HTML snippet that shows the backbone in 3Dmol.js (N, CA, C, O; Angstrom):
<script src="https://3Dmol.org/build/3Dmol-min.js"></script>
<div id="view" style="width:600px;height:400px;position:relative"></div>
<script>
const pdb = `
ATOM      1  N   VAL A   1      51.281  25.682 -94.526  1.00  0.00           N
ATOM      2  CA  VAL A   1      50.175  26.555 -94.820  1.00  0.00           C
ATOM      3  C   VAL A   1      48.912  25.916 -94.254  1.00  0.00           C
ATOM      4  O   VAL A   1      48.613  24.757 -94.540  1.00  0.00           O
ATOM      5  N   TRP A   2      48.167  26.684 -93.442  1.00  0.00           N
ATOM      6  CA  TRP A   2      46.874  26.228 -92.920  1.00  0.00           C
ATOM      7  C   TRP A   2      45.800  26.565 -93.929  1.00  0.00           C
ATOM      8  O   TRP A   2      45.776  27.678 -94.455  1.00  0.00           O
ATOM      9  N   ILE A   3      44.919  25.639 -94.209  1.00  0.00           N
ATOM     10  CA  ILE A   3      43.791  25.866 -95.102  1.00  0.00           C
ATOM     11  C   ILE A   3      42.527  25.499 -94.350  1.00  0.00           C
ATOM     12  O   ILE A   3      42.387  24.380 -93.856  1.00  0.00           O
ATOM     13  N   GLU A   4      41.602  26.456 -94.265  1.00  0.00           N
ATOM     14  CA  GLU A   4      40.333  26.181 -93.610  1.00  0.00           C
ATOM     15  C   GLU A   4      39.266  25.950 -94.664  1.00  0.00           C
ATOM     16  O   GLU A   4      39.258  26.602 -95.709  1.00  0.00           O
ATOM     17  N   GLY A   5      38.376  25.028 -94.384  1.00  0.00           N
ATOM     18  CA  GLY A   5      37.294  24.709 -95.301  1.00  0.00           C
ATOM     19  C   GLY A   5      36.400  23.679 -94.657  1.00  0.00           C
ATOM     20  O   GLY A   5      36.375  23.553 -93.433  1.00  0.00           O
ATOM     21  N   SER A   6      35.669  22.944 -95.461  1.00  0.00           N
ATOM     22  CA  SER A   6      34.817  21.897 -94.907  1.00  0.00           C
ATOM     23  C   SER A   6      34.825  20.706 -95.840  1.00  0.00           C
ATOM     24  O   SER A   6      35.137  20.819 -97.025  1.00  0.00           O
ATOM     25  N   GLY A   7      34.476  19.566 -95.280  1.00  0.00           N
ATOM     26  CA  GLY A   7      34.391  18.352 -96.071  1.00  0.00           C
ATOM     27  C   GLY A   7      35.721  17.683 -96.344  1.00  0.00           C
ATOM     28  O   GLY A   7      35.803  16.791 -97.189  1.00  0.00           O
ATOM     29  N   PHE A   8      36.775  18.103 -95.635  1.00  0.00           N
ATOM     30  CA  PHE A   8      38.089  17.501 -95.854  1.00  0.00           C
ATOM     31  C   PHE A   8      38.179  16.090 -95.285  1.00  0.00           C
ATOM     32  O   PHE A   8      39.038  15.310 -95.698  1.00  0.00           O
ATOM     33  N   GLY A   9      37.310  15.757 -94.351  1.00  0.00           N
ATOM     34  CA  GLY A   9      37.359  14.442 -93.720  1.00  0.00           C
ATOM     35  C   GLY A   9      38.515  14.369 -92.740  1.00  0.00           C
ATOM     36  O   GLY A   9      39.259  15.337 -92.584  1.00  0.00           O
ATOM     37  N   SER A  10      38.671  13.247 -92.086  1.00  0.00           N
ATOM     38  CA  SER A  10      39.764  13.058 -91.145  1.00  0.00           C
ATOM     39  C   SER A  10      40.916  12.358 -91.847  1.00  0.00           C
ATOM     40  O   SER A  10      40.825  12.012 -93.025  1.00  0.00           O
ATOM     41  N   SER A  11      41.988  12.157 -91.116  1.00  0.00           N
ATOM     42  CA  SER A  11      43.139  11.465 -91.703  1.00  0.00           C
ATOM     43  C   SER A  11      42.782  10.035 -92.108  1.00  0.00           C
ATOM     44  O   SER A  11      43.450   9.440 -92.953  1.00  0.00           O
ATOM     45  N   ALA A  12      41.719   9.482 -91.498  1.00  0.00           N
ATOM     46  CA  ALA A  12      41.294   8.123 -91.826  1.00  0.00           C
ATOM     47  C   ALA A  12      40.236   8.107 -92.937  1.00  0.00           C
ATOM     48  O   ALA A  12      39.755   7.040 -93.321  1.00  0.00           O
ATOM     49  N   SER A  13      39.880   9.270 -93.442  1.00  0.00           N
ATOM     50  CA  SER A  13      38.831   9.362 -94.458  1.00  0.00           C
ATOM     51  C   SER A  13      39.276   8.735 -95.776  1.00  0.00           C
ATOM     52  O   SER A  13      40.459   8.737 -96.116  1.00  0.00           O
ATOM     53  N   ASP A  14      38.306   8.201 -96.505  1.00  0.00           N
ATOM     54  CA  ASP A  14      38.624   7.640 -97.804  1.00  0.00           C
ATOM     55  C   ASP A  14      38.425   8.651 -98.943  1.00  0.00           C
ATOM     56  O   ASP A  14      38.586   8.307-100.114  1.00  0.00           O
ATOM     57  N   VAL A  15      38.075   9.894 -98.596  1.00  0.00           N
ATOM     58  CA  VAL A  15      37.946  10.943 -99.603  1.00  0.00           C
ATOM     59  C   VAL A  15      39.345  11.412 -99.979  1.00  0.00           C
ATOM     60  O   VAL A  15      40.113  11.853 -99.124  1.00  0.00           O
ATOM     61  N   GLU A  16      39.666  11.315-101.256  1.00  0.00           N
ATOM     62  CA  GLU A  16      40.995  11.725-101.717  1.00  0.00           C
ATOM     63  C   GLU A  16      41.064  13.250-101.810  1.00  0.00           C
ATOM     64  O   GLU A  16      40.101  13.909-102.202  1.00  0.00           O
ATOM     65  N   ILE A  17      42.214  13.789-101.442  1.00  0.00           N
ATOM     66  CA  ILE A  17      42.446  15.228-101.502  1.00  0.00           C
ATOM     67  C   ILE A  17      43.711  15.472-102.307  1.00  0.00           C
ATOM     68  O   ILE A  17      44.727  14.803-102.118  1.00  0.00           O
ATOM     69  N   GLN A  18      43.630  16.435-103.202  1.00  0.00           N
ATOM     70  CA  GLN A  18      44.801  16.843-103.978  1.00  0.00           C
ATOM     71  C   GLN A  18      45.004  18.342-103.732  1.00  0.00           C
ATOM     72  O   GLN A  18      44.058  19.123-103.842  1.00  0.00           O
ATOM     73  N   VAL A  19      46.234  18.743-103.399  1.00  0.00           N
ATOM     74  CA  VAL A  19      46.558  20.147-103.173  1.00  0.00           C
ATOM     75  C   VAL A  19      47.441  20.609-104.322  1.00  0.00           C
ATOM     76  O   VAL A  19      48.516  20.056-104.555  1.00  0.00           O
ATOM     77  N   VAL A  20      46.979  21.628-105.037  1.00  0.00           N
ATOM     78  CA  VAL A  20      47.663  22.090-106.240  1.00  0.00           C
ATOM     79  C   VAL A  20      48.198  23.501-106.028  1.00  0.00           C
ATOM     80  O   VAL A  20      47.470  24.398-105.602  1.00  0.00           O
ATOM     81  N   TRP A  21      49.475  23.683-106.329  1.00  0.00           N
ATOM     82  CA  TRP A  21      50.134  24.995-106.304  1.00  0.00           C
ATOM     83  C   TRP A  21      50.316  25.409-107.764  1.00  0.00           C
ATOM     84  O   TRP A  21      50.996  24.714-108.519  1.00  0.00           O
ATOM     85  N   ASP A  22      49.723  26.521-108.168  1.00  0.00           N
ATOM     86  CA  ASP A  22      49.706  26.951-109.570  1.00  0.00           C
ATOM     87  C   ASP A  22      50.305  28.351-109.690  1.00  0.00           C
ATOM     88  O   ASP A  22      49.833  29.290-109.049  1.00  0.00           O
ATOM     89  N   ASP A  23      51.353  28.489-110.520  1.00  0.00           N
ATOM     90  CA  ASP A  23      51.967  29.801-110.712  1.00  0.00           C
ATOM     91  C   ASP A  23      51.513  30.456-112.016  1.00  0.00           C
ATOM     92  O   ASP A  23      52.080  31.466-112.433  1.00  0.00           O
ATOM     93  N   GLY A  24      50.496  29.887-112.659  1.00  0.00           N
ATOM     94  CA  GLY A  24      49.990  30.428-113.905  1.00  0.00           C
ATOM     95  C   GLY A  24      50.636  29.775-115.116  1.00  0.00           C
ATOM     96  O   GLY A  24      50.115  29.886-116.226  1.00  0.00           O
ATOM     97  N   THR A  25      51.752  29.101-114.926  1.00  0.00           N
ATOM     98  CA  THR A  25      52.437  28.408-116.007  1.00  0.00           C
ATOM     99  C   THR A  25      52.444  26.909-115.767  1.00  0.00           C
ATOM    100  O   THR A  25      52.116  26.122-116.654  1.00  0.00           O
ATOM    101  N   ASP A  26      52.823  26.524-114.549  1.00  0.00           N
ATOM    102  CA  ASP A  26      52.905  25.115-114.169  1.00  0.00           C
ATOM    103  C   ASP A  26      52.097  24.868-112.908  1.00  0.00           C
ATOM    104  O   ASP A  26      51.849  25.783-112.122  1.00  0.00           O
ATOM    105  N   THR A  27      51.691  23.622-112.727  1.00  0.00           N
ATOM    106  CA  THR A  27      51.052  23.224-111.474  1.00  0.00           C
ATOM    107  C   THR A  27      51.924  22.180-110.794  1.00  0.00           C
ATOM    108  O   THR A  27      52.609  21.394-111.448  1.00  0.00           O
ATOM    109  N   HIS A  28      51.885  22.190-109.463  1.00  0.00           N
ATOM    110  CA  HIS A  28      52.673  21.269-108.651  1.00  0.00           C
ATOM    111  C   HIS A  28      51.762  20.743-107.550  1.00  0.00           C
ATOM    112  O   HIS A  28      50.923  21.478-107.029  1.00  0.00           O
ATOM    113  N   GLU A  29      51.926  19.483-107.200  1.00  0.00           N
ATOM    114  CA  GLU A  29      51.102  18.899-106.145  1.00  0.00           C
ATOM    115  C   GLU A  29      51.829  18.964-104.809  1.00  0.00           C
ATOM    116  O   GLU A  29      52.966  18.509-104.687  1.00  0.00           O
ATOM    117  N   GLY A  30      51.154  19.539-103.798  1.00  0.00           N
ATOM    118  CA  GLY A  30      51.714  19.647-102.453  1.00  0.00           C
ATOM    119  C   GLY A  30      51.346  18.446-101.605  1.00  0.00           C
ATOM    120  O   GLY A  30      50.579  17.579-102.023  1.00  0.00           O
ATOM    121  N   ASP A  31      51.905  18.410-100.411  1.00  0.00           N
ATOM    122  CA  ASP A  31      51.663  17.301 -99.490  1.00  0.00           C
ATOM    123  C   ASP A  31      50.793  17.751 -98.327  1.00  0.00           C
ATOM    124  O   ASP A  31      50.954  18.858 -97.813  1.00  0.00           O
ATOM    125  N   VAL A  32      49.867  16.885 -97.912  1.00  0.00           N
ATOM    126  CA  VAL A  32      49.030  17.144 -96.740  1.00  0.00           C
ATOM    127  C   VAL A  32      49.755  16.581 -95.525  1.00  0.00           C
ATOM    128  O   VAL A  32      50.081  15.395 -95.478  1.00  0.00           O
ATOM    129  N   VAL A  33      50.004  17.453 -94.533  1.00  0.00           N
ATOM    130  CA  VAL A  33      50.693  17.040 -93.313  1.00  0.00           C
ATOM    131  C   VAL A  33      49.694  16.685 -92.218  1.00  0.00           C
ATOM    132  O   VAL A  33      49.909  15.741 -91.458  1.00  0.00           O
ATOM    133  N   PHE A  34      48.601  17.443 -92.140  1.00  0.00           N
ATOM    134  CA  PHE A  34      47.576  17.240 -91.119  1.00  0.00           C
ATOM    135  C   PHE A  34      46.223  17.444 -91.781  1.00  0.00           C
ATOM    136  O   PHE A  34      46.066  18.307 -92.644  1.00  0.00           O
ATOM    137  N   ARG A  35      45.248  16.639 -91.368  1.00  0.00           N
ATOM    138  CA  ARG A  35      43.930  16.709 -91.986  1.00  0.00           C
ATOM    139  C   ARG A  35      42.845  16.502 -90.957  1.00  0.00           C
ATOM    140  O   ARG A  35      42.865  15.512 -90.225  1.00  0.00           O
ATOM    141  N   SER A  36      41.891  17.426 -90.887  1.00  0.00           N
ATOM    142  CA  SER A  36      40.686  17.247 -90.086  1.00  0.00           C
ATOM    143  C   SER A  36      39.523  17.713 -90.952  1.00  0.00           C
ATOM    144  O   SER A  36      39.739  18.177 -92.072  1.00  0.00           O
ATOM    145  N   ASP A  37      38.303  17.601 -90.459  1.00  0.00           N
ATOM    146  CA  ASP A  37      37.157  17.941 -91.298  1.00  0.00           C
ATOM    147  C   ASP A  37      37.159  19.411 -91.710  1.00  0.00           C
ATOM    148  O   ASP A  37      36.654  19.750 -92.781  1.00  0.00           O
ATOM    149  N   GLY A  38      37.721  20.289 -90.874  1.00  0.00           N
ATOM    150  CA  GLY A  38      37.670  21.717 -91.172  1.00  0.00           C
ATOM    151  C   GLY A  38      38.998  22.365 -91.475  1.00  0.00           C
ATOM    152  O   GLY A  38      39.034  23.556 -91.787  1.00  0.00           O
ATOM    153  N   LYS A  39      40.105  21.622 -91.396  1.00  0.00           N
ATOM    154  CA  LYS A  39      41.418  22.229 -91.626  1.00  0.00           C
ATOM    155  C   LYS A  39      42.380  21.250 -92.269  1.00  0.00           C
ATOM    156  O   LYS A  39      42.316  20.040 -92.054  1.00  0.00           O
ATOM    157  N   LEU A  40      43.270  21.814 -93.062  1.00  0.00           N
ATOM    158  CA  LEU A  40      44.388  21.061 -93.622  1.00  0.00           C
ATOM    159  C   LEU A  40      45.662  21.843 -93.328  1.00  0.00           C
ATOM    160  O   LEU A  40      45.647  23.073 -93.277  1.00  0.00           O
ATOM    161  N   VAL A  41      46.736  21.141 -93.140  1.00  0.00           N
ATOM    162  CA  VAL A  41      48.062  21.752 -93.125  1.00  0.00           C
ATOM    163  C   VAL A  41      48.793  21.122 -94.296  1.00  0.00           C
ATOM    164  O   VAL A  41      48.915  19.900 -94.384  1.00  0.00           O
ATOM    165  N   VAL A  42      49.282  21.976 -95.200  1.00  0.00           N
ATOM    166  CA  VAL A  42      49.957  21.466 -96.394  1.00  0.00           C
ATOM    167  C   VAL A  42      51.339  22.100 -96.514  1.00  0.00           C
ATOM    168  O   VAL A  42      51.584  23.200 -96.019  1.00  0.00           O
ATOM    169  N   THR A  43      52.223  21.385 -97.176  1.00  0.00           N
ATOM    170  CA  THR A  43      53.556  21.915 -97.437  1.00  0.00           C
ATOM    171  C   THR A  43      53.710  22.111 -98.941  1.00  0.00           C
ATOM    172  O   THR A  43      53.087  21.404 -99.733  1.00  0.00           O
ATOM    173  N   PRO A  44      54.544  23.073 -99.328  1.00  0.00           N
ATOM    174  CA  PRO A  44      54.794  23.256-100.754  1.00  0.00           C
ATOM    175  C   PRO A  44      55.461  22.015-101.336  1.00  0.00           C
ATOM    176  O   PRO A  44      56.153  21.290-100.621  1.00  0.00           O
ATOM    177  N   PRO A  45      55.261  21.772-102.610  1.00  0.00           N
ATOM    178  CA  PRO A  45      55.905  20.637-103.261  1.00  0.00           C
ATOM    179  C   PRO A  45      57.420  20.768-103.249  1.00  0.00           C
ATOM    180  O   PRO A  45      57.957  21.876-103.221  1.00  0.00           O
ATOM    181  N   GLY A  46      58.091  19.647-103.268  1.00  0.00           N
ATOM    182  CA  GLY A  46      59.545  19.652-103.407  1.00  0.00           C
ATOM    183  C   GLY A  46      60.330  19.697-102.125  1.00  0.00           C
ATOM    184  O   GLY A  46      61.454  19.197-102.080  1.00  0.00           O
ATOM    185  N   GLY A  47      59.777  20.281-101.073  1.00  0.00           N
ATOM    186  CA  GLY A  47      60.496  20.382 -99.803  1.00  0.00           C
ATOM    187  C   GLY A  47      61.803  21.142 -99.938  1.00  0.00           C
ATOM    188  O   GLY A  47      61.925  22.031-100.780  1.00  0.00           O
ATOM    189  N   THR A  48      62.773  20.796 -99.116  1.00  0.00           N
ATOM    190  CA  THR A  48      64.055  21.498 -99.151  1.00  0.00           C
ATOM    191  C   THR A  48      64.988  20.943-100.219  1.00  0.00           C
ATOM    192  O   THR A  48      65.923  21.628-100.634  1.00  0.00           O
ATOM    193  N   GLU A  49      64.750  19.713-100.671  1.00  0.00           N
ATOM    194  CA  GLU A  49      65.633  19.105-101.667  1.00  0.00           C
ATOM    195  C   GLU A  49      65.405  19.666-103.071  1.00  0.00           C
ATOM    196  O   GLU A  49      66.358  19.837-103.831  1.00  0.00           O
ATOM    197  N   ASP A  50      64.158  19.949-103.414  1.00  0.00           N
ATOM    198  CA  ASP A  50      63.819  20.448-104.746  1.00  0.00           C
ATOM    199  C   ASP A  50      62.721  21.507-104.595  1.00  0.00           C
ATOM    200  O   ASP A  50      61.582  21.278-105.003  1.00  0.00           O
ATOM    201  N   PRO A  51      63.056  22.666-104.011  1.00  0.00           N
ATOM    202  CA  PRO A  51      62.019  23.653-103.697  1.00  0.00           C
ATOM    203  C   PRO A  51      61.369  24.252-104.949  1.00  0.00           C
ATOM    204  O   PRO A  51      61.937  24.243-106.041  1.00  0.00           O
ATOM    205  N   LEU A  52      60.157  24.772-104.743  1.00  0.00           N
ATOM    206  CA  LEU A  52      59.473  25.473-105.827  1.00  0.00           C
ATOM    207  C   LEU A  52      60.282  26.691-106.245  1.00  0.00           C
ATOM    208  O   LEU A  52      60.960  27.294-105.413  1.00  0.00           O
ATOM    209  N   PRO A  53      60.224  27.063-107.518  1.00  0.00           N
ATOM    210  CA  PRO A  53      60.847  28.323-107.929  1.00  0.00           C
ATOM    211  C   PRO A  53      60.178  29.503-107.212  1.00  0.00           C
ATOM    212  O   PRO A  53      59.003  29.429-106.855  1.00  0.00           O
ATOM    213  N   THR A  54      60.919  30.572-107.008  1.00  0.00           N
ATOM    214  CA  THR A  54      60.330  31.741-106.361  1.00  0.00           C
ATOM    215  C   THR A  54      59.190  32.280-107.220  1.00  0.00           C
ATOM    216  O   THR A  54      59.211  32.178-108.446  1.00  0.00           O
ATOM    217  N   GLY A  55      58.212  32.846-106.559  1.00  0.00           N
ATOM    218  CA  GLY A  55      57.080  33.418-107.275  1.00  0.00           C
ATOM    219  C   GLY A  55      55.801  33.320-106.470  1.00  0.00           C
ATOM    220  O   GLY A  55      55.811  32.916-105.307  1.00  0.00           O
ATOM    221  N   SER A  56      54.707  33.691-107.098  1.00  0.00           N
ATOM    222  CA  SER A  56      53.398  33.702-106.471  1.00  0.00           C
ATOM    223  C   SER A  56      52.601  32.491-106.957  1.00  0.00           C
ATOM    224  O   SER A  56      52.572  32.197-108.151  1.00  0.00           O
ATOM    225  N   TYR A  57      51.961  31.800-106.029  1.00  0.00           N
ATOM    226  CA  TYR A  57      51.223  30.576-106.339  1.00  0.00           C
ATOM    227  C   TYR A  57      49.804  30.660-105.793  1.00  0.00           C
ATOM    228  O   TYR A  57      49.591  31.092-104.660  1.00  0.00           O
ATOM    229  N   THR A  58      48.843  30.248-106.597  1.00  0.00           N
ATOM    230  CA  THR A  58      47.472  30.073-106.130  1.00  0.00           C
ATOM    231  C   THR A  58      47.360  28.622-105.666  1.00  0.00           C
ATOM    232  O   THR A  58      47.660  27.691-106.413  1.00  0.00           O
ATOM    233  N   VAL A  59      46.924  28.453-104.425  1.00  0.00           N
ATOM    234  CA  VAL A  59      46.812  27.110-103.854  1.00  0.00           C
ATOM    235  C   VAL A  59      45.341  26.711-103.829  1.00  0.00           C
ATOM    236  O   VAL A  59      44.496  27.453-103.328  1.00  0.00           O
ATOM    237  N   SER A  60      45.044  25.539-104.371  1.00  0.00           N
ATOM    238  CA  SER A  60      43.686  25.015-104.395  1.00  0.00           C
ATOM    239  C   SER A  60      43.661  23.610-103.816  1.00  0.00           C
ATOM    240  O   SER A  60      44.624  22.853-103.942  1.00  0.00           O
ATOM    241  N   VAL A  61      42.552  23.276-103.183  1.00  0.00           N
ATOM    242  CA  VAL A  61      42.334  21.929-102.661  1.00  0.00           C
ATOM    243  C   VAL A  61      41.225  21.309-103.500  1.00  0.00           C
ATOM    244  O   VAL A  61      40.142  21.879-103.630  1.00  0.00           O
ATOM    245  N   ILE A  62      41.499  20.146-104.065  1.00  0.00           N
ATOM    246  CA  ILE A  62      40.497  19.444-104.862  1.00  0.00           C
ATOM    247  C   ILE A  62      40.069  18.205-104.090  1.00  0.00           C
ATOM    248  O   ILE A  62      40.877  17.320-103.811  1.00  0.00           O
ATOM    249  N   LEU A  63      38.794  18.157-103.751  1.00  0.00           N
ATOM    250  CA  LEU A  63      38.239  17.012-103.042  1.00  0.00           C
ATOM    251  C   LEU A  63      37.784  15.989-104.068  1.00  0.00           C
ATOM    252  O   LEU A  63      37.094  16.335-105.027  1.00  0.00           O
ATOM    253  N   ASP A  64      38.158  14.748-103.879  1.00  0.00           N
ATOM    254  CA  ASP A  64      37.769  13.647-104.758  1.00  0.00           C
ATOM    255  C   ASP A  64      38.102  13.968-106.214  1.00  0.00           C
ATOM    256  O   ASP A  64      37.209  13.986-107.061  1.00  0.00           O
ATOM    257  N   PRO A  65      39.401  14.226-106.520  1.00  0.00           N
ATOM    258  CA  PRO A  65      39.785  14.673-107.857  1.00  0.00           C
ATOM    259  C   PRO A  65      39.442  13.697-108.987  1.00  0.00           C
ATOM    260  O   PRO A  65      39.290  14.120-110.133  1.00  0.00           O
ATOM    261  N   ASP A  66      39.320  12.415-108.690  1.00  0.00           N
ATOM    262  CA  ASP A  66      39.003  11.433-109.730  1.00  0.00           C
ATOM    263  C   ASP A  66      37.515  11.124-109.809  1.00  0.00           C
ATOM    264  O   ASP A  66      37.068  10.403-110.700  1.00  0.00           O
ATOM    265  N   GLY A  67      36.749  11.678-108.866  1.00  0.00           N
ATOM    266  CA  GLY A  67      35.322  11.386-108.828  1.00  0.00           C
ATOM    267  C   GLY A  67      34.513  12.368-109.660  1.00  0.00           C
ATOM    268  O   GLY A  67      35.033  13.386-110.118  1.00  0.00           O
ATOM    269  N   PRO A  68      33.232  12.054-109.853  1.00  0.00           N
ATOM    270  CA  PRO A  68      32.369  12.898-110.681  1.00  0.00           C
ATOM    271  C   PRO A  68      31.992  14.221-110.018  1.00  0.00           C
ATOM    272  O   PRO A  68      31.617  15.177-110.698  1.00  0.00           O
ATOM    273  N   ASP A  69      32.091  14.274-108.694  1.00  0.00           N
ATOM    274  CA  ASP A  69      31.659  15.467-107.969  1.00  0.00           C
ATOM    275  C   ASP A  69      32.838  16.219-107.360  1.00  0.00           C
ATOM    276  O   ASP A  69      32.678  16.842-106.310  1.00  0.00           O
ATOM    277  N   GLY A  70      33.994  16.183-107.970  1.00  0.00           N
ATOM    278  CA  GLY A  70      35.177  16.822-107.414  1.00  0.00           C
ATOM    279  C   GLY A  70      34.969  18.311-107.200  1.00  0.00           C
ATOM    280  O   GLY A  70      34.713  19.049-108.152  1.00  0.00           O
ATOM    281  N   ASP A  71      35.078  18.757-105.952  1.00  0.00           N
ATOM    282  CA  ASP A  71      34.951  20.166-105.594  1.00  0.00           C
ATOM    283  C   ASP A  71      36.333  20.768-105.461  1.00  0.00           C
ATOM    284  O   ASP A  71      37.266  20.095-105.023  1.00  0.00           O
ATOM    285  N   SER A  72      36.472  22.022-105.831  1.00  0.00           N
ATOM    286  CA  SER A  72      37.744  22.719-105.683  1.00  0.00           C
ATOM    287  C   SER A  72      37.533  23.895-104.737  1.00  0.00           C
ATOM    288  O   SER A  72      36.581  24.662-104.885  1.00  0.00           O
ATOM    289  N   VAL A  73      38.431  24.027-103.764  1.00  0.00           N
ATOM    290  CA  VAL A  73      38.388  25.121-102.808  1.00  0.00           C
ATOM    291  C   VAL A  73      39.667  25.913-102.972  1.00  0.00           C
ATOM    292  O   VAL A  73      40.753  25.374-102.763  1.00  0.00           O
ATOM    293  N   GLU A  74      39.563  27.202-103.346  1.00  0.00           N
ATOM    294  CA  GLU A  74      40.765  28.017-103.466  1.00  0.00           C
ATOM    295  C   GLU A  74      41.192  28.446-102.078  1.00  0.00           C
ATOM    296  O   GLU A  74      40.398  29.014-101.328  1.00  0.00           O
ATOM    297  N   ALA A  75      42.441  28.180-101.730  1.00  0.00           N
ATOM    298  CA  ALA A  75      42.954  28.448-100.397  1.00  0.00           C
ATOM    299  C   ALA A  75      43.652  29.786-100.285  1.00  0.00           C
ATOM    300  O   ALA A  75      43.910  30.252 -99.174  1.00  0.00           O
ATOM    301  N   GLY A  76      43.960  30.409-101.390  1.00  0.00           N
ATOM    302  CA  GLY A  76      44.619  31.705-101.347  1.00  0.00           C
ATOM    303  C   GLY A  76      45.874  31.708-102.195  1.00  0.00           C
ATOM    304  O   GLY A  76      46.207  30.732-102.867  1.00  0.00           O
ATOM    305  N   THR A  77      46.558  32.837-102.141  1.00  0.00           N
ATOM    306  CA  THR A  77      47.789  33.022-102.898  1.00  0.00           C
ATOM    307  C   THR A  77      48.949  33.133-101.937  1.00  0.00           C
ATOM    308  O   THR A  77      48.874  33.861-100.946  1.00  0.00           O
ATOM    309  N   TYR A  78      50.017  32.420-102.221  1.00  0.00           N
ATOM    310  CA  TYR A  78      51.192  32.395-101.366  1.00  0.00           C
ATOM    311  C   TYR A  78      52.438  32.690-102.182  1.00  0.00           C
ATOM    312  O   TYR A  78      52.523  32.322-103.354  1.00  0.00           O
ATOM    313  N   THR A  79      53.393  33.347-101.571  1.00  0.00           N
ATOM    314  CA  THR A  79      54.634  33.698-102.255  1.00  0.00           C
ATOM    315  C   THR A  79      55.751  32.813-101.745  1.00  0.00           C
ATOM    316  O   THR A  79      55.917  32.642-100.538  1.00  0.00           O
ATOM    317  N   VAL A  80      56.508  32.257-102.656  1.00  0.00           N
ATOM    318  CA  VAL A  80      57.696  31.468-102.332  1.00  0.00           C
ATOM    319  C   VAL A  80      58.892  32.360-102.627  1.00  0.00           C
ATOM    320  O   VAL A  80      59.050  32.868-103.737  1.00  0.00           O
ATOM    321  N   GLU A  81      59.739  32.543-101.602  1.00  0.00           N
ATOM    322  CA  GLU A  81      60.906  33.413-101.761  1.00  0.00           C
ATOM    323  C   GLU A  81      62.185  32.612-101.777  1.00  0.00           C
ATOM    324  O   GLU A  81      63.269  33.183-101.903  1.00  0.00           O
TER     325      GLU A  81
END
`;
const viewer = $3Dmol.createViewer("view");
viewer.addModel(pdb, "pdb");
viewer.setStyle({}, {cartoon: {color: "spectrum"}});
viewer.zoomTo();
viewer.render();
</script>
């Protein structure tokens, strides 16, 4: 999944990023595959070994999740089939 935004930093950035997949009941943390200042490529949690249950997920990117100024960017809703 491509996510466009700003302030993501580069792959060498020290700004921590957390990608959350939320189905309204549970949240799951996804993996960042590619990172630039304006784009992220993320994969759903679990991969092929332990895939997410089917359903609709709201994907959010949290910048600096442990810091005082953590920003959240909603990336959209995605369906896992």
